[in-house]
C-alpha positions in Angstrom: -40.1 -18.6 3.8 -41.1 -17.5 7.1 -40.8 -13.8 8.4 -37.8 -15.1 10.6 -35.8 -16.7 7.7 -36.4 -13.8 5.6 -35.3 -11.4 8.1 -32.2 -13.6 8.7 -31.6 -13.9 4.8 -31.9 -10.5 4.3 -30.2 -8.9 7.0 -27.2 -7.7 4.9 -29.5 -6.3 2.4 -31.2 -3.9 4.8 -27.7 -2.8 6.2 -26.6 -1.9 2.3 -29.8 0.1 2.0 -29.1 1.9 5.1 -25.4 2.3 3.9 -27.0 4.0 0.6 -29.4 6.2 2.4 -26.2 7.6 4.7 -24.5 8.8 1.3 -25.3 12.1 0.1 -26.1 12.2 -3.6 -26.6 8.5 -3.8 -30.1 8.5 -5.8 -28.5 6.7 -8.9 -27.4 4.1 -6.6 -30.7 2.5 -6.2 -30.0 0.2 -9.3 -27.5 -1.8 -7.2 -28.7 -5.7 -7.6 -29.8 -7.0 -4.3 -27.2 -8.9 -2.4 -24.5 -7.5 -5.3 -21.8 -6.1 -2.5 -19.3 -5.5 -5.0 -21.3 -4.0 -7.6 -19.6 -0.4 -8.6 -21.1 2.8 -7.1 -20.5 6.3 -7.6 -18.5 8.3 -4.9 -20.8 10.2 -2.7 -19.2 13.4 -3.4 -17.0 15.1 -6.3 -13.8 13.3 -6.5 -10.7 13.2 -8.5 -9.6 9.8 -7.7 -11.3 6.8 -8.8 -8.7 4.1 -7.7 -5.5 3.8 -5.6 -2.0 2.0 -6.0 -0.3 1.8 -2.8 3.5 1.1 -3.1 4.6 -0.1 0.1 8.1 -0.2 1.2 8.1 -2.8 4.0 10.4 -2.0 6.8 10.7 1.6 6.8 12.9 3.4 4.4 15.1 6.1 5.9 13.3 9.6 5.1 16.7 11.3 5.8 18.3 9.4 3.3 15.7 9.7 0.6 13.2 12.6 0.5 13.7 14.9 3.5 17.0 16.8 3.0 18.5 18.0 6.2 21.8 19.9 5.7 22.0 20.4 9.5 22.2 16.6 9.8 25.7 16.7 7.5 26.7 19.8 9.4 26.4 18.1 13.0 27.0 14.4 12.2 28.9 12.7 14.9 27.5 14.9 17.6 24.9 14.2 20.0 21.0 14.9 19.5 20.7 18.4 21.2 17.4 17.9 22.5 15.6 15.0 24.4 15.1 11.5 22.4 11.3 10.1 22.9 10.6 8.3 26.3 9.9 5.1 24.2 12.2 4.0 22.0 12.6 0.7 19.9 16.1 0.4 20.7 18.9 2.7 21.9 20.7 5.0 19.1 24.0 6.8 19.3 24.9 10.4 17.7 23.6 12.1 14.5 24.7 10.4 11.3 24.7 12.2 8.0 22.8 10.9 5.0 24.6 8.3 3.3 23.8 9.8 -0.2 23.9 13.1 -1.7 20.7 15.2 -2.2 20.3 17.3 -5.4 17.4 19.3 -6.8 15.2 18.1 -9.7 12.6 19.4 -11.8 10.9 22.8 -11.7 9.8 22.2 -8.1 13.3 22.3 -7.0 12.4 19.1 -4.8 15.5 17.6 -3.1 15.8 13.8 -3.7 18.9 11.7 -2.7 21.1 9.9 -5.3 19.0 6.7 -4.1 16.1 7.8 -6.2 17.5 9.5 -9.4 14.7 8.4 -11.7 11.9 8.8 -9.2 13.5 12.2 -8.6 13.2 13.0 -12.3 9.3 12.6 -11.7 9.1 15.0 -8.9 7.1 17.6 -10.4 4.5 15.1 -10.6 4.8 14.3 -6.8 3.2 15.7 -3.7 5.9 15.0 -0.8 4.3 14.6 2.8 7.2 15.2 5.1 5.4 15.2 8.2 3.7 11.8 8.4 3.6 10.3 12.1 2.3 7.1 13.9 2.0 5.6 17.3 4.1 2.4 17.3 8.0 1.6 17.3 7.5 -2.0 16.2 6.9 -3.3 12.8 3.6 -5.4 13.5 2.0 -2.4 15.2 3.1 0.3 12.9 1.9 -2.0 9.8 -1.3 -2.4 11.2 -1.8 1.0 12.1 -1.1 2.2 8.4 -3.1 -0.6 6.8 -6.2 -0.7 9.1 -6.0 2.5 11.4 -5.5 0.5 14.5 -2.6 -1.1 16.2 -4.1 -2.9 18.7 -7.5 -4.2 17.5 -8.6 -6.6 14.6 -10.0 -3.8 11.9 -10.7 -3.9 8.1 -7.8 -2.7 6.0 -8.1 0.6 4.1 -8.4 -1.1 0.9 -11.5 -3.3 2.4 -13.2 -0.1 3.5 -12.6 1.4 -0.1 -14.0 -1.7 -1.6 -17.0 -1.6 0.7 -17.8 2.3 0.0 -17.2 2.3 -3.8 -17.3 -1.5 -5.1 -15.5 -2.5 -8.1 -15.7 -1.3 -11.6 -15.0 -4.5 -13.3 -17.4 -7.6 -12.1 -14.9 -10.1 -13.5 -12.2 -8.9 -10.9 -12.2 -8.1 -7.3 -12.1 -4.5 -6.1 -8.9 -5.0 -3.6 -6.0 -6.9 -4.9 -2.6 -7.1 -2.7 0.6 -8.4 -4.7 3.2 -10.1 -2.6 2.3 -9.0 0.6 4.2 -9.7 3.7 3.3 -12.7 5.5 4.4 -11.4 9.0 4.1 -8.0 10.9 0.4 -8.6 10.8 0.1 -11.0 8.1 -3.4 -11.3 6.8 -4.6 -8.6 9.2 -3.0 -6.0 6.7 -5.4 -6.7 3.9 -8.4 -8.1 5.8 -11.9 -7.6 5.7 -12.2 -8.0 9.4 -16.0 -7.4 10.3 -16.7 -6.2 7.1 -18.2 -8.5 4.6 -15.9 -11.1 3.3 -16.2 -10.0 0.0 -14.2 -6.9 0.7 -11.1 -8.9 1.6 -7.9 -8.1 -0.5 -7.3 -11.1 -2.9 -3.7 -12.0 -2.5 -1.3 -12.5 -5.4 1.9 -14.0 -4.3 3.5 -13.7 -0.7 6.2 -15.8 0.5 7.1 -17.0 -3.0 8.0 -15.0 -6.2 5.0 -13.2 -8.0 5.7 -15.1 -11.3 5.1 -18.5 -9.6 2.2 -17.3 -7.3 0.2 -15.9 -10.5 0.3 -18.9 -12.8 -2.0 -20.8 -10.3 -4.7 -18.3 -11.0 -4.8 -19.1 -14.8 -7.4 -20.8 -16.4 -6.4 -24.2 -18.1 -7.7 -23.9 -21.5 -8.3 -27.5 -21.7 -10.8 -27.6 -19.0 -13.9 -28.3 -20.0 -16.0 -24.9 -19.3 -19.6 -26.0 -19.4 -18.8 -29.0 -17.0 -16.9 -26.6 -14.8 -20.1 -24.2 -14.7 -22.5 -27.4 -14.0 -20.2 -28.0 -10.9 -20.1 -24.6 -9.8 -24.0 -24.7 -10.2 -24.4 -28.0 -8.1 -22.1 -26.5 -5.5 -24.3 -23.0 -5.4 -27.5 -25.4 -5.0 -25.6 -27.4 -2.3 -24.7 -24.1 -0.4 -28.2 -22.5 -0.8 -29.7 -25.5 0.5 -27.5 -25.1 3.7 -28.3 -21.2 4.2 -31.8 -22.3 4.0 -31.7 -24.7 6.9 -29.2 -22.7 9.0 -30.2 -18.9 8.1 -27.7 -16.4 7.3 -23.9 -17.3 7.4 -21.6 -14.6 6.1 -18.8 -16.7 5.9 -20.5 -19.3 3.5 -22.0 -16.6 1.5 -18.8 -14.9 1.0 -17.4 -18.5 0.1 -20.2 -18.7 -2.6 -19.3 -15.1 -3.9 -15.6 -16.0 -4.0 -16.3 -19.4 -6.1 -18.7 -17.3 -8.8 -15.7 -14.2 -8.8 -13.4 -17.2 -9.6 -14.8 -18.3 -12.3 -15.4 -15.1 -13.6 -11.9 -14.1 -13.2 -10.7 -17.2 -15.3 -11.9 -15.0 -18.3 -9.9 -11.9 -17.8 -7.1 -12.4 -15.5 -5.3 -14.5 -17.6 -4.9 -11.8 -20.3 -3.8 -9.2 -17.5 -1.4 -11.6 -16.0 0.3 -12.1 -19.3 2.7 -9.1 -19.6 4.1 -10.9 -22.8 1.2 -8.4 -24.7 3.2 -5.3 -23.5 5.4 -3.6 -26.0 9.2 -3.9 -25.5 9.4 -0.4 -24.9 6.9 -0.7 -21.8 8.9 -3.5 -20.8 12.0 -1.6 -20.6 10.3 1.4 -19.0 9.7 -0.7 -16.0 12.8 -2.5 -16.1 11.2 -5.9 -16.9 14.1 -7.5 -18.7 16.8 -6.4 -15.8 17.4 -8.9 -13.2 17.8 -6.2 -10.7 14.3 -4.9 -11.1 12.2 -7.6 -13.1 10.3 -8.6 -9.8 9.3 -5.3 -8.5 8.9 -4.4 -12.2 6.3 -7.0 -12.8 4.3 -6.0 -9.8 4.3 -2.3 -10.9 3.3 -3.5 -14.3 0.4 -5.6 -13.1 -0.6 -2.7 -10.8 -1.1 -0.5 -13.9 -2.8 -3.2 -15.7 -5.4 -4.2 -12.8 -6.0 -0.3 -12.3 -6.9 0.1 -15.7 -9.4 -2.5 -15.9 -11.2 -1.3 -12.7 -9.8 -2.6 -9.6 -10.3 0.1 -6.9 -7.3 -0.9 -4.6 -4.1 -2.3 -5.9 -1.3 -2.7 -3.3 2.3 -3.9 -4.2 4.9 -4.8 -1.5 8.7 -4.5 -1.4 11.1 -5.0 1.3 12.8 -5.4 3.6 13.9 -1.9 4.3 15.0 -2.5 7.9 18.6 -1.9 8.2 19.8 -1.5 11.9 23.2 -1.8 10.3 24.7 -2.2 6.9 22.3 0.4 5.7 24.4 1.9 3.1 24.7 -1.4 1.3 21.0 -2.8 1.6 19.3 0.4 1.1 21.5 1.2 -1.8 20.5 -2.4 -3.2 16.7 -1.9 -2.4 16.4 1.4 -4.0 17.9 0.0 -7.3 15.4 -2.8 -7.3 12.5 -0.1 -6.9 13.6 3.4 -8.6 13.2 2.4 -12.1 10.0 0.5 -11.7 8.4 3.1 -9.5 9.3 5.9 -12.0 8.2 3.7 -15.1 4.7 3.2 -13.5 4.5 7.2 -13.0 5.7 7.9 -16.6 3.2 5.2 -18.0 0.1 6.3 -16.0 0.7 9.7 -17.2 1.2 8.8 -20.6 -2.1 6.9 -20.6 -4.1 9.5 -19.0 -4.4 7.4 -15.9 -2.7 9.5 -13.5 -5.4 12.1 -13.4 -7.7 9.8 -11.7 -5.5 7.3 -10.1 -3.8 8.1 -6.6 -0.5 6.7 -6.1 0.6 6.4 -2.6 4.4 5.5 -1.7 5.8 5.0 1.9 6.7 2.5 4.4 5.0 1.9 8.1 7.7 4.4 9.5 10.9 6.3 8.8 14.4 5.7 10.6 16.0 7.7 13.0 18.3 10.5 12.1 20.6 9.1 14.8 23.0 5.9 14.2 22.8 2.4 15.4 26.5 1.1 15.1 28.6 2.6 12.5 26.0 2.3 9.6 22.7 1.3 10.8 19.3 3.4 11.9 16.5 2.5 14.3 12.7 2.3 13.6 11.1 6.0 13.9 7.8 6.6 13.8 7.9 10.4 15.2 8.5 11.6 11.8 8.7 10.0 8.2 8.0 11.1 4.6 5.6 9.5 2.1 4.6 10.7 -1.0 1.3 10.7 -3.5 0.8 11.6 -7.1 -2.1 12.1 -9.3 -5.6 11.7 -8.5 -6.2 15.2 -7.3 -2.9 16.2 -5.2 -0.8 19.0 -6.0 2.1 18.0 -8.1 5.4 19.1 -7.4 4.3 20.1 -4.0 5.8 19.4 -0.4 3.8 19.5 2.7 5.0 19.4 6.2 8.0 20.2 8.3 10.3 18.4 10.4 12.9 19.8 12.6 16.6 20.4 11.5 17.4 17.0 12.2 14.4 15.2 10.9 13.5 13.6 14.5 10.1 15.2 15.0 7.3 16.9 13.0 7.0 20.6 13.7 4.6 22.1 11.7 1.6 20.6 9.3 1.6 17.6 11.1 0.0 14.6 9.6 -1.1 11.7 11.6 -1.8 8.3 10.0 -5.5 9.0 10.6 -5.0 12.4 8.9 -3.8 10.3 5.8 -6.2 7.8 5.7 -9.2 10.8 5.9 -7.3 12.4 3.0 -7.4 9.7 0.9 -10.6 8.6 1.4 -11.6 12.6 0.7 -9.6 12.3 -2.8 -11.9 9.2 -3.5 -14.9 11.1 -2.8 -15.7 9.6 0.4 -16.7 11.3 3.8 -14.5 9.3 6.5 -16.7 10.3 9.1 -19.6 8.6 7.3 -18.1 5.6 5.9 -19.0 3.4 8.9 -19.7 -0.2 9.5 -21.9 -1.2 12.7 -20.3 -4.2 14.9 -20.6 -5.2 18.2 -22.7 -2.5 19.2 -21.0 0.5 17.7 -20.2 2.3 14.6 -16.7 1.7 13.4 -14.7 3.5 10.5 -11.2 3.6 9.1 -10.4 6.6 10.9 -11.9 5.6 14.2 -12.8 8.7 16.0 -9.9 11.0 14.7 -8.5 12.0 11.3 -8.5 15.7 9.6 -8.5 16.0 5.7 -5.3 17.9 4.6 -6.9 20.2 2.3 -3.5 21.9 1.4 -2.4 19.1 -0.7 -5.6 19.2 -2.7 -5.2 20.3 -6.4 
């Protein structure tokens, strides 16, 4: 091999060494195998969270009908908004509209939660409500990409890919980033893409456009297949790919394809057992609502998220939707909440009982909220100017509420948290400095938070 070929073939290795040198306290990371970009790496700084489960509510649930209690919205329902609406709106809305559900206090924290989420409300002493999250885009596609990648205008790596790049996987037989039943619209694969990061950090998709039950079957290994024969086939394929690389030089897409074949082979030994939910006790299945037709689909996603997380997957996202009620909000929000309330509460209780909630960060929310003003008689429009998300476990304060919106939940007025701040805080909880987790591409350094983002120290336990 000549010097030019060596530099071509080793470029990613040099970049990896540079990344290690950038991280504080990374002396023990020198044992990472050459070229093994998914090898588990200790967090650069002290961290409480080792992994993330993101419960994404696609479409935008209404914050004023779920977790942001506004008595003034009840009092002034039917009246015009007493201050100016945003200059840019997705659509026109009318007068203020009261919440469609009653709110009541839960737990020792006294958190006000609507009757849409009674079981999640019962877990409120474990939750950290973020009531002043705000974004920059009125449309689903842009808002989804902003939440998932930090940018609504350019192709950027998703937050799961950034976490995979920074920390690797704790289990070499599984991907570091799995997305279950993701939306195929509104940004599509861009929401779990690696973009310009090495392709091994792209999220592995289970389901999406079909039911989760059917989608996972295709990943199971056929026990009747000749494993030595399959190994021989992969060895031949690997040799052919290596010869191609030797002729053409570095090809990140081909290298990623080689890595994906190797990972797929290893997954056959471990994934079938994880995907077999029949191994769970009846009590656990009932806790999640797996045997109830109304909750079974999302219960399966939540239970898979727990099983993947406890086996070392760094970032698991599960998606539910479509929470986009421009009309018929009372019926559809009610149905959607019924589908997820028990599975989410079951996940939180299960993680806590197993001691996993201490180092697992659970994040819940949509791409935006919905307007306190009505569309028609029973609908609300897109609303990125103020909405609620919540976290649990992983080093955040429990039974705590951060952020304040105005009397109607229209604008953030205190302790504002932009999406960039959310990302910075999430990375900090994992022990990563969001300003130093960078990747050089097209002549500049990129990061999840771009040139913005502030850590919200007030929510840290």
